[in-house]
TORKOL-4160 file (C-alpha; in steps of 0.2 Angstrom, whole numbers, padded with zeros to 4 digits, m for minus):
387
<pt num="1" X="m0262" Y="0290" Z="m0318"/>
<pt num="2" X="m0270" Y="0302" Z="m0308"/>
<pt num="3" X="m0256" Y="0304" Z="m0294"/>
<pt num="4" X="m0250" Y="0322" Z="m0295"/>
<pt num="5" X="m0253" Y="0340" Z="m0294"/>
<pt num="6" X="m0245" Y="0356" Z="m0290"/>
<pt num="7" X="m0240" Y="0361" Z="m0272"/>
<pt num="8" X="m0250" Y="0376" Z="m0268"/>
<pt num="9" X="m0258" Y="0382" Z="m0253"/>
<pt num="10" X="m0271" Y="0367" Z="m0248"/>
<pt num="11" X="m0255" Y="0355" Z="m0252"/>
<pt num="12" X="m0250" Y="0342" Z="m0236"/>
<pt num="13" X="m0234" Y="0341" Z="m0232"/>
<pt num="14" X="m0220" Y="0349" Z="m0220"/>
<pt num="15" X="m0226" Y="0367" Z="m0216"/>
<pt num="16" X="m0244" Y="0362" Z="m0221"/>
<pt num="17" X="m0250" Y="0362" Z="m0201"/>
<pt num="18" X="m0259" Y="0348" Z="m0204"/>
<pt num="19" X="m0252" Y="0336" Z="m0190"/>
<pt num="20" X="m0262" Y="0323" Z="m0200"/>
<pt num="21" X="m0244" Y="0320" Z="m0211"/>
<pt num="22" X="m0232" Y="0325" Z="m0200"/>
<pt num="23" X="m0222" Y="0307" Z="m0201"/>
<pt num="24" X="m0225" Y="0307" Z="m0218"/>
<pt num="25" X="m0217" Y="0324" Z="m0222"/>
<pt num="26" X="m0202" Y="0320" Z="m0210"/>
<pt num="27" X="m0198" Y="0304" Z="m0223"/>
<pt num="28" X="m0183" Y="0311" Z="m0235"/>
<pt num="29" X="m0192" Y="0312" Z="m0253"/>
<pt num="30" X="m0210" Y="0311" Z="m0245"/>
<pt num="31" X="m0215" Y="0329" Z="m0247"/>
<pt num="32" X="m0229" Y="0338" Z="m0254"/>
<pt num="33" X="m0229" Y="0329" Z="m0271"/>
<pt num="34" X="m0227" Y="0312" Z="m0265"/>
<pt num="35" X="m0245" Y="0317" Z="m0252"/>
<pt num="36" X="m0254" Y="0324" Z="m0266"/>
<pt num="37" X="m0251" Y="0307" Z="m0275"/>
<pt num="38" X="m0260" Y="0298" Z="m0260"/>
<pt num="39" X="m0273" Y="0311" Z="m0259"/>
<pt num="40" X="m0277" Y="0309" Z="m0278"/>
<pt num="41" X="m0276" Y="0292" Z="m0280"/>
<pt num="42" X="m0292" Y="0280" Z="m0283"/>
<pt num="43" X="m0286" Y="0262" Z="m0280"/>
<pt num="44" X="m0298" Y="0246" Z="m0281"/>
<pt num="45" X="m0296" Y="0233" Z="m0268"/>
<pt num="46" X="m0302" Y="0217" Z="m0274"/>
<pt num="47" X="m0307" Y="0204" Z="m0257"/>
<pt num="48" X="m0310" Y="0211" Z="m0239"/>
<pt num="49" X="m0306" Y="0196" Z="m0232"/>
<pt num="50" X="m0285" Y="0191" Z="m0223"/>
<pt num="51" X="m0276" Y="0200" Z="m0236"/>
<pt num="52" X="m0290" Y="0215" Z="m0237"/>
<pt num="53" X="m0292" Y="0217" Z="m0220"/>
<pt num="54" X="m0271" Y="0222" Z="m0218"/>
<pt num="55" X="m0272" Y="0232" Z="m0234"/>
<pt num="56" X="m0288" Y="0242" Z="m0233"/>
<pt num="57" X="m0284" Y="0249" Z="m0216"/>
<pt num="58" X="m0265" Y="0252" Z="m0219"/>
<pt num="59" X="m0270" Y="0262" Z="m0238"/>
<pt num="60" X="m0285" Y="0271" Z="m0231"/>
<pt num="61" X="m0275" Y="0278" Z="m0215"/>
<pt num="62" X="m0261" Y="0281" Z="m0224"/>
<pt num="63" X="m0272" Y="0294" Z="m0234"/>
<pt num="64" X="m0278" Y="0287" Z="m0253"/>
<pt num="65" X="m0289" Y="0299" Z="m0259"/>
<pt num="66" X="m0303" Y="0287" Z="m0267"/>
<pt num="67" X="m0303" Y="0268" Z="m0261"/>
<pt num="68" X="m0318" Y="0257" Z="m0270"/>
<pt num="69" X="m0320" Y="0240" Z="m0258"/>
<pt num="70" X="m0326" Y="0225" Z="m0270"/>
<pt num="71" X="m0331" Y="0208" Z="m0259"/>
<pt num="72" X="m0348" Y="0196" Z="m0263"/>
<pt num="73" X="m0344" Y="0186" Z="m0248"/>
<pt num="74" X="m0352" Y="0185" Z="m0231"/>
<pt num="75" X="m0341" Y="0186" Z="m0214"/>
<pt num="76" X="m0339" Y="0167" Z="m0206"/>
<pt num="77" X="m0334" Y="0164" Z="m0191"/>
<pt num="78" X="m0320" Y="0151" Z="m0197"/>
<pt num="79" X="m0313" Y="0172" Z="m0205"/>
<pt num="80" X="m0313" Y="0180" Z="m0191"/>
<pt num="81" X="m0293" Y="0175" Z="m0185"/>
<pt num="82" X="m0287" Y="0181" Z="m0199"/>
<pt num="83" X="m0299" Y="0194" Z="m0204"/>
<pt num="84" X="m0297" Y="0208" Z="m0192"/>
<pt num="85" X="m0308" Y="0220" Z="m0201"/>
<pt num="86" X="m0323" Y="0208" Z="m0195"/>
<pt num="87" X="m0330" Y="0204" Z="m0178"/>
<pt num="88" X="m0340" Y="0192" Z="m0168"/>
<pt num="89" X="m0355" Y="0204" Z="m0171"/>
<pt num="90" X="m0352" Y="0203" Z="m0189"/>
<pt num="91" X="m0356" Y="0186" Z="m0194"/>
<pt num="92" X="m0368" Y="0184" Z="m0206"/>
<pt num="93" X="m0364" Y="0201" Z="m0213"/>
<pt num="94" X="m0358" Y="0205" Z="m0230"/>
<pt num="95" X="m0339" Y="0209" Z="m0228"/>
<pt num="96" X="m0340" Y="0223" Z="m0238"/>
<pt num="97" X="m0352" Y="0232" Z="m0227"/>
<pt num="98" X="m0343" Y="0227" Z="m0208"/>
<pt num="99" X="m0327" Y="0234" Z="m0219"/>
<pt num="100" X="m0335" Y="0250" Z="m0224"/>
<pt num="101" X="m0341" Y="0251" Z="m0206"/>
<pt num="102" X="m0323" Y="0251" Z="m0200"/>
<pt num="103" X="m0314" Y="0258" Z="m0213"/>
<pt num="104" X="m0324" Y="0276" Z="m0214"/>
<pt num="105" X="m0318" Y="0279" Z="m0197"/>
<pt num="106" X="m0301" Y="0279" Z="m0203"/>
<pt num="107" X="m0302" Y="0288" Z="m0218"/>
<pt num="108" X="m0296" Y="0304" Z="m0225"/>
<pt num="109" X="m0305" Y="0304" Z="m0241"/>
<pt num="110" X="m0319" Y="0294" Z="m0249"/>
<pt num="111" X="m0321" Y="0274" Z="m0246"/>
<pt num="112" X="m0333" Y="0264" Z="m0256"/>
<pt num="113" X="m0340" Y="0248" Z="m0259"/>
<pt num="114" X="m0349" Y="0234" Z="m0269"/>
<pt num="115" X="m0356" Y="0218" Z="m0265"/>
<pt num="116" X="m0350" Y="0209" Z="m0283"/>
<pt num="117" X="m0339" Y="0197" Z="m0290"/>
<pt num="118" X="m0326" Y="0203" Z="m0302"/>
<pt num="119" X="m0332" Y="0194" Z="m0319"/>
<pt num="120" X="m0329" Y="0200" Z="m0338"/>
<pt num="121" X="m0347" Y="0208" Z="m0334"/>
<pt num="122" X="m0343" Y="0219" Z="m0320"/>
<pt num="123" X="m0326" Y="0221" Z="m0322"/>
<pt num="124" X="m0325" Y="0235" Z="m0335"/>
<pt num="125" X="m0337" Y="0248" Z="m0325"/>
<pt num="126" X="m0326" Y="0244" Z="m0310"/>
<pt num="127" X="m0309" Y="0248" Z="m0316"/>
<pt num="128" X="m0318" Y="0264" Z="m0323"/>
<pt num="129" X="m0305" Y="0279" Z="m0317"/>
<pt num="130" X="m0297" Y="0269" Z="m0307"/>
<pt num="131" X="m0276" Y="0272" Z="m0305"/>
<pt num="132" X="m0270" Y="0255" Z="m0296"/>
<pt num="133" X="m0277" Y="0239" Z="m0291"/>
<pt num="134" X="m0273" Y="0226" Z="m0276"/>
<pt num="135" X="m0279" Y="0209" Z="m0279"/>
<pt num="136" X="m0280" Y="0202" Z="m0263"/>
<pt num="137" X="m0296" Y="0186" Z="m0269"/>
<pt num="138" X="m0294" Y="0170" Z="m0265"/>
<pt num="139" X="m0296" Y="0161" Z="m0283"/>
<pt num="140" X="m0287" Y="0160" Z="m0298"/>
<pt num="141" X="m0301" Y="0165" Z="m0308"/>
<pt num="142" X="m0302" Y="0180" Z="m0302"/>
<pt num="143" X="m0283" Y="0184" Z="m0302"/>
<pt num="144" X="m0282" Y="0180" Z="m0319"/>
<pt num="145" X="m0298" Y="0189" Z="m0325"/>
<pt num="146" X="m0290" Y="0207" Z="m0314"/>
<pt num="147" X="m0274" Y="0202" Z="m0323"/>
<pt num="148" X="m0279" Y="0203" Z="m0340"/>
<pt num="149" X="m0291" Y="0216" Z="m0337"/>
<pt num="150" X="m0279" Y="0227" Z="m0330"/>
<pt num="151" X="m0265" Y="0224" Z="m0343"/>
<pt num="152" X="m0279" Y="0229" Z="m0359"/>
<pt num="153" X="m0279" Y="0246" Z="m0349"/>
<pt num="154" X="m0261" Y="0248" Z="m0342"/>
<pt num="155" X="m0265" Y="0250" Z="m0326"/>
<pt num="156" X="m0253" Y="0242" Z="m0311"/>
<pt num="157" X="m0259" Y="0227" Z="m0301"/>
<pt num="158" X="m0251" Y="0223" Z="m0283"/>
<pt num="159" X="m0257" Y="0207" Z="m0279"/>
<pt num="160" X="m0254" Y="0195" Z="m0265"/>
<pt num="161" X="m0257" Y="0175" Z="m0262"/>
<pt num="162" X="m0254" Y="0166" Z="m0245"/>
<pt num="163" X="m0257" Y="0147" Z="m0243"/>
<pt num="164" X="m0253" Y="0138" Z="m0226"/>
<pt num="165" X="m0236" Y="0145" Z="m0218"/>
<pt num="166" X="m0232" Y="0156" Z="m0233"/>
<pt num="167" X="m0236" Y="0168" Z="m0244"/>
<pt num="168" X="m0231" Y="0181" Z="m0261"/>
<pt num="169" X="m0231" Y="0197" Z="m0268"/>
<pt num="170" X="m0228" Y="0206" Z="m0283"/>
<pt num="171" X="m0234" Y="0220" Z="m0295"/>
<pt num="172" X="m0239" Y="0217" Z="m0313"/>
<pt num="173" X="m0241" Y="0232" Z="m0324"/>
<pt num="174" X="m0241" Y="0230" Z="m0344"/>
<pt num="175" X="m0230" Y="0245" Z="m0352"/>
<pt num="176" X="m0219" Y="0247" Z="m0337"/>
<pt num="177" X="m0214" Y="0229" Z="m0334"/>
<pt num="178" X="m0221" Y="0210" Z="m0333"/>
<pt num="179" X="m0235" Y="0205" Z="m0328"/>
<pt num="180" X="m0243" Y="0190" Z="m0317"/>
<pt num="181" X="m0244" Y="0179" Z="m0334"/>
<pt num="182" X="m0228" Y="0182" Z="m0336"/>
<pt num="183" X="m0224" Y="0172" Z="m0320"/>
<pt num="184" X="m0239" Y="0162" Z="m0323"/>
<pt num="185" X="m0245" Y="0160" Z="m0338"/>
<pt num="186" X="m0260" Y="0149" Z="m0336"/>
<pt num="187" X="m0270" Y="0144" Z="m0320"/>
<pt num="188" X="m0266" Y="0128" Z="m0311"/>
<pt num="189" X="m0277" Y="0112" Z="m0315"/>
<pt num="190" X="m0292" Y="0111" Z="m0302"/>
<pt num="191" X="m0287" Y="0104" Z="m0286"/>
<pt num="192" X="m0268" Y="0104" Z="m0287"/>
<pt num="193" X="m0266" Y="0122" Z="m0279"/>
<pt num="194" X="m0273" Y="0120" Z="m0259"/>
<pt num="195" X="m0288" Y="0134" Z="m0251"/>
<pt num="196" X="m0286" Y="0141" Z="m0236"/>
<pt num="197" X="m0302" Y="0131" Z="m0233"/>
<pt num="198" X="m0293" Y="0116" Z="m0236"/>
<pt num="199" X="m0273" Y="0118" Z="m0232"/>
<pt num="200" X="m0276" Y="0129" Z="m0217"/>
<pt num="201" X="m0267" Y="0147" Z="m0216"/>
<pt num="202" X="m0258" Y="0154" Z="m0202"/>
<pt num="203" X="m0265" Y="0173" Z="m0198"/>
<pt num="204" X="m0250" Y="0182" Z="m0196"/>
<pt num="205" X="m0245" Y="0176" Z="m0215"/>
<pt num="206" X="m0260" Y="0187" Z="m0221"/>
<pt num="207" X="m0255" Y="0201" Z="m0209"/>
<pt num="208" X="m0236" Y="0201" Z="m0217"/>
<pt num="209" X="m0241" Y="0198" Z="m0235"/>
<pt num="210" X="m0254" Y="0212" Z="m0234"/>
<pt num="211" X="m0243" Y="0225" Z="m0226"/>
<pt num="212" X="m0231" Y="0223" Z="m0241"/>
<pt num="213" X="m0244" Y="0224" Z="m0252"/>
<pt num="214" X="m0249" Y="0240" Z="m0244"/>
<pt num="215" X="m0228" Y="0244" Z="m0245"/>
<pt num="216" X="m0231" Y="0243" Z="m0263"/>
<pt num="217" X="m0247" Y="0253" Z="m0264"/>
<pt num="218" X="m0240" Y="0269" Z="m0258"/>
<pt num="219" X="m0222" Y="0266" Z="m0268"/>
<pt num="220" X="m0231" Y="0265" Z="m0285"/>
<pt num="221" X="m0242" Y="0279" Z="m0279"/>
<pt num="222" X="m0229" Y="0291" Z="m0272"/>
<pt num="223" X="m0214" Y="0285" Z="m0282"/>
<pt num="224" X="m0203" Y="0286" Z="m0266"/>
<pt num="225" X="m0196" Y="0267" Z="m0265"/>
<pt num="226" X="m0194" Y="0254" Z="m0276"/>
<pt num="227" X="m0206" Y="0244" Z="m0285"/>
<pt num="228" X="m0209" Y="0225" Z="m0286"/>
<pt num="229" X="m0207" Y="0225" Z="m0307"/>
<pt num="230" X="m0201" Y="0210" Z="m0312"/>
<pt num="231" X="m0198" Y="0204" Z="m0293"/>
<pt num="232" X="m0206" Y="0192" Z="m0281"/>
<pt num="233" X="m0204" Y="0195" Z="m0264"/>
<pt num="234" X="m0208" Y="0177" Z="m0254"/>
<pt num="235" X="m0213" Y="0175" Z="m0236"/>
<pt num="236" X="m0211" Y="0158" Z="m0226"/>
<pt num="237" X="m0218" Y="0159" Z="m0208"/>
<pt num="238" X="m0209" Y="0142" Z="m0203"/>
<pt num="239" X="m0192" Y="0149" Z="m0206"/>
<pt num="240" X="m0195" Y="0166" Z="m0204"/>
<pt num="241" X="m0188" Y="0171" Z="m0220"/>
<pt num="242" X="m0189" Y="0181" Z="m0236"/>
<pt num="243" X="m0183" Y="0178" Z="m0251"/>
<pt num="244" X="m0185" Y="0186" Z="m0269"/>
<pt num="245" X="m0187" Y="0179" Z="m0287"/>
<pt num="246" X="m0184" Y="0190" Z="m0302"/>
<pt num="247" X="m0196" Y="0186" Z="m0319"/>
<pt num="248" X="m0195" Y="0194" Z="m0336"/>
<pt num="249" X="m0208" Y="0199" Z="m0349"/>
<pt num="250" X="m0210" Y="0185" Z="m0361"/>
<pt num="251" X="m0211" Y="0190" Z="m0378"/>
<pt num="252" X="m0219" Y="0176" Z="m0385"/>
<pt num="253" X="m0234" Y="0175" Z="m0375"/>
<pt num="254" X="m0248" Y="0175" Z="m0387"/>
<pt num="255" X="m0256" Y="0193" Z="m0382"/>
<pt num="256" X="m0240" Y="0200" Z="m0386"/>
<pt num="257" X="m0238" Y="0189" Z="m0404"/>
<pt num="258" X="m0255" Y="0190" Z="m0409"/>
<pt num="259" X="m0258" Y="0194" Z="m0428"/>
<pt num="260" X="m0264" Y="0210" Z="m0432"/>
<pt num="261" X="m0286" Y="0211" Z="m0435"/>
<pt num="262" X="m0296" Y="0225" Z="m0445"/>
<pt num="263" X="m0299" Y="0231" Z="m0426"/>
<pt num="264" X="m0280" Y="0231" Z="m0423"/>
<pt num="265" X="m0268" Y="0243" Z="m0431"/>
<pt num="266" X="m0254" Y="0237" Z="m0439"/>
<pt num="267" X="m0238" Y="0238" Z="m0426"/>
<pt num="268" X="m0226" Y="0252" Z="m0428"/>
<pt num="269" X="m0214" Y="0248" Z="m0441"/>
<pt num="270" X="m0202" Y="0263" Z="m0445"/>
<pt num="271" X="m0200" Y="0280" Z="m0433"/>
<pt num="272" X="m0206" Y="0293" Z="m0444"/>
<pt num="273" X="m0199" Y="0311" Z="m0439"/>
<pt num="274" X="m0211" Y="0317" Z="m0426"/>
<pt num="275" X="m0219" Y="0334" Z="m0430"/>
<pt num="276" X="m0217" Y="0343" Z="m0413"/>
<pt num="277" X="m0230" Y="0357" Z="m0411"/>
<pt num="278" X="m0222" Y="0374" Z="m0406"/>
<pt num="279" X="m0230" Y="0374" Z="m0389"/>
<pt num="280" X="m0222" Y="0357" Z="m0385"/>
<pt num="281" X="m0217" Y="0364" Z="m0369"/>
<pt num="282" X="m0235" Y="0366" Z="m0363"/>
<pt num="283" X="m0237" Y="0349" Z="m0366"/>
<pt num="284" X="m0242" Y="0338" Z="m0349"/>
<pt num="285" X="m0230" Y="0325" Z="m0356"/>
<pt num="286" X="m0219" Y="0318" Z="m0372"/>
<pt num="287" X="m0217" Y="0303" Z="m0377"/>
<pt num="288" X="m0198" Y="0295" Z="m0380"/>
<pt num="289" X="m0198" Y="0297" Z="m0399"/>
<pt num="290" X="m0202" Y="0315" Z="m0398"/>
<pt num="291" X="m0191" Y="0319" Z="m0385"/>
<pt num="292" X="m0177" Y="0308" Z="m0398"/>
<pt num="293" X="m0184" Y="0322" Z="m0411"/>
<pt num="294" X="m0182" Y="0337" Z="m0401"/>
<pt num="295" X="m0162" Y="0333" Z="m0394"/>
<pt num="296" X="m0162" Y="0331" Z="m0413"/>
<pt num="297" X="m0169" Y="0345" Z="m0419"/>
<pt num="298" X="m0156" Y="0357" Z="m0409"/>
<pt num="299" X="m0170" Y="0365" Z="m0404"/>
<pt num="300" X="m0164" Y="0372" Z="m0385"/>
<pt num="301" X="m0168" Y="0360" Z="m0369"/>
<pt num="302" X="m0162" Y="0356" Z="m0355"/>
<pt num="303" X="m0166" Y="0339" Z="m0346"/>
<pt num="304" X="m0168" Y="0338" Z="m0328"/>
<pt num="305" X="m0165" Y="0318" Z="m0321"/>
<pt num="306" X="m0174" Y="0319" Z="m0305"/>
<pt num="307" X="m0169" Y="0301" Z="m0300"/>
<pt num="308" X="m0157" Y="0297" Z="m0285"/>
<pt num="309" X="m0140" Y="0294" Z="m0288"/>
<pt num="310" X="m0139" Y="0278" Z="m0290"/>
<pt num="311" X="m0149" Y="0275" Z="m0304"/>
<pt num="312" X="m0140" Y="0289" Z="m0312"/>
<pt num="313" X="m0124" Y="0277" Z="m0311"/>
<pt num="314" X="m0136" Y="0263" Z="m0320"/>
<pt num="315" X="m0141" Y="0273" Z="m0333"/>
<pt num="316" X="m0142" Y="0291" Z="m0339"/>
<pt num="317" X="m0147" Y="0303" Z="m0355"/>
<pt num="318" X="m0132" Y="0312" Z="m0363"/>
<pt num="319" X="m0131" Y="0330" Z="m0354"/>
<pt num="320" X="m0144" Y="0327" Z="m0342"/>
<pt num="321" X="m0145" Y="0340" Z="m0325"/>
<pt num="322" X="m0145" Y="0330" Z="m0310"/>
<pt num="323" X="m0159" Y="0336" Z="m0302"/>
<pt num="324" X="m0163" Y="0320" Z="m0286"/>
<pt num="325" X="m0182" Y="0323" Z="m0282"/>
<pt num="326" X="m0179" Y="0318" Z="m0265"/>
<pt num="327" X="m0168" Y="0330" Z="m0260"/>
<pt num="328" X="m0172" Y="0346" Z="m0271"/>
<pt num="329" X="m0175" Y="0363" Z="m0264"/>
<pt num="330" X="m0176" Y="0381" Z="m0269"/>
<pt num="331" X="m0157" Y="0385" Z="m0271"/>
<pt num="332" X="m0154" Y="0369" Z="m0283"/>
<pt num="333" X="m0166" Y="0378" Z="m0293"/>
<pt num="334" X="m0155" Y="0393" Z="m0297"/>
<pt num="335" X="m0142" Y="0379" Z="m0307"/>
<pt num="336" X="m0155" Y="0379" Z="m0320"/>
<pt num="337" X="m0157" Y="0391" Z="m0332"/>
<pt num="338" X="m0178" Y="0398" Z="m0334"/>
<pt num="339" X="m0177" Y="0403" Z="m0351"/>
<pt num="340" X="m0173" Y="0387" Z="m0358"/>
<pt num="341" X="m0189" Y="0374" Z="m0357"/>
<pt num="342" X="m0186" Y="0358" Z="m0347"/>
<pt num="343" X="m0190" Y="0339" Z="m0351"/>
<pt num="344" X="m0189" Y="0331" Z="m0334"/>
<pt num="345" X="m0186" Y="0313" Z="m0332"/>
<pt num="346" X="m0185" Y="0296" Z="m0320"/>
<pt num="347" X="m0186" Y="0278" Z="m0319"/>
<pt num="348" X="m0204" Y="0276" Z="m0327"/>
<pt num="349" X="m0214" Y="0296" Z="m0326"/>
<pt num="350" X="m0221" Y="0296" Z="m0310"/>
<pt num="351" X="m0206" Y="0305" Z="m0301"/>
<pt num="352" X="m0204" Y="0318" Z="m0318"/>
<pt num="353" X="m0222" Y="0323" Z="m0318"/>
<pt num="354" X="m0224" Y="0327" Z="m0300"/>
<pt num="355" X="m0207" Y="0336" Z="m0301"/>
<pt num="356" X="m0212" Y="0346" Z="m0318"/>
<pt num="357" X="m0229" Y="0353" Z="m0308"/>
<pt num="358" X="m0219" Y="0357" Z="m0294"/>
<pt num="359" X="m0205" Y="0368" Z="m0306"/>
<pt num="360" X="m0221" Y="0373" Z="m0316"/>
<pt num="361" X="m0227" Y="0381" Z="m0298"/>
<pt num="362" X="m0209" Y="0389" Z="m0297"/>
<pt num="363" X="m0210" Y="0400" Z="m0315"/>
<pt num="364" X="m0200" Y="0388" Z="m0326"/>
<pt num="365" X="m0209" Y="0379" Z="m0344"/>
<pt num="366" X="m0208" Y="0362" Z="m0350"/>
<pt num="367" X="m0212" Y="0344" Z="m0350"/>
<pt num="368" X="m0210" Y="0329" Z="m0343"/>
<pt num="369" X="m0204" Y="0312" Z="m0352"/>
<pt num="370" X="m0217" Y="0299" Z="m0352"/>
<pt num="371" X="m0212" Y="0282" Z="m0347"/>
<pt num="372" X="m0198" Y="0288" Z="m0342"/>
<pt num="373" X="m0179" Y="0284" Z="m0347"/>
<pt num="374" X="m0184" Y="0264" Z="m0346"/>
<pt num="375" X="m0197" Y="0270" Z="m0361"/>
<pt num="376" X="m0178" Y="0276" Z="m0368"/>
<pt num="377" X="m0172" Y="0261" Z="m0366"/>
<pt num="378" X="m0186" Y="0252" Z="m0374"/>
<pt num="379" X="m0190" Y="0262" Z="m0388"/>
<pt num="380" X="m0176" Y="0271" Z="m0395"/>
<pt num="381" X="m0160" Y="0267" Z="m0386"/>
<pt num="382" X="m0158" Y="0247" Z="m0380"/>
<pt num="383" X="m0140" Y="0251" Z="m0376"/>
<pt num="384" X="m0145" Y="0262" Z="m0361"/>
<pt num="385" X="m0148" Y="0249" Z="m0347"/>
<pt num="386" X="m0162" Y="0244" Z="m0341"/>
<pt num="387" X="m0166" Y="0241" Z="m0320"/>
């Protein structure tokens, strides 16, 4: 994902003189790296309706660098109570057009739109170069198509669904955790789920679910908050309650157990020794198998754990030096040996990628663990707890 860059004189954040980001910069852990993560991201939002009307203004105003809006519908009068991107004057206009009119006034980056439907034919071009997808679609065909396309590319999908007085929000991310099909393997039978037109929808439900979706977008792009991997948050407006459902990866899902074909490489059976280049410390990242062999080789290396203390209590790699990204200071770097290359790691690799950029800017050499400690647990040592 293109969500990180080295801090420099042009980086937004505390002390940058840019008052637009002052409230972000005041948040614990929300330094220049997190803000750069927003500015460098390219996000595709499917749907400019009820959910999109909350998600889009929130992430555009927050500073996501490039937002692409996809919707093939037009504004109808019955949309107006819950689709606040549009007004009475927009009735009959394509939603993409009226949405862009509003969003360009909020954006510090770029906002573009396509009046098309997401289909098997249009999806490849729409997803090209996208770092994250927001699925606010209102039909199961689109929802499953988006999830399948994202799964093939390893792109995260923040999804939401609403009906009558309630809604749900979750995060689907193949390679990092469960996906939408692990929760709902197949679409429901036609006619078994009421559409908004048939069952109605309380407008404020779209606002709540859309707000939770926007929060997840920021969590994924900045790494400053927990992600909804393997969890679904639901909201019931009639009882004013939320609850959480947990679920896991289905190892027997057909897309994970399909027999290899001529086009599909034989699954990896053994872990042969990884030949590390002499300049591994200059690589952008290192995978778990390569790190295993690096540690076994006895080569000098500093493992830097940039997660929070509560995460370290759950699981950690031996002899790792704790350096939480949220509280790292210049003085904390004095505890590191500048003559020994580093390998930084976090939960899934996003925080360590940003920390690596900062460490390199401070004169250190090294790389970071792709996929984080989660990849280490999954691929190298199952005894390391996953969370």
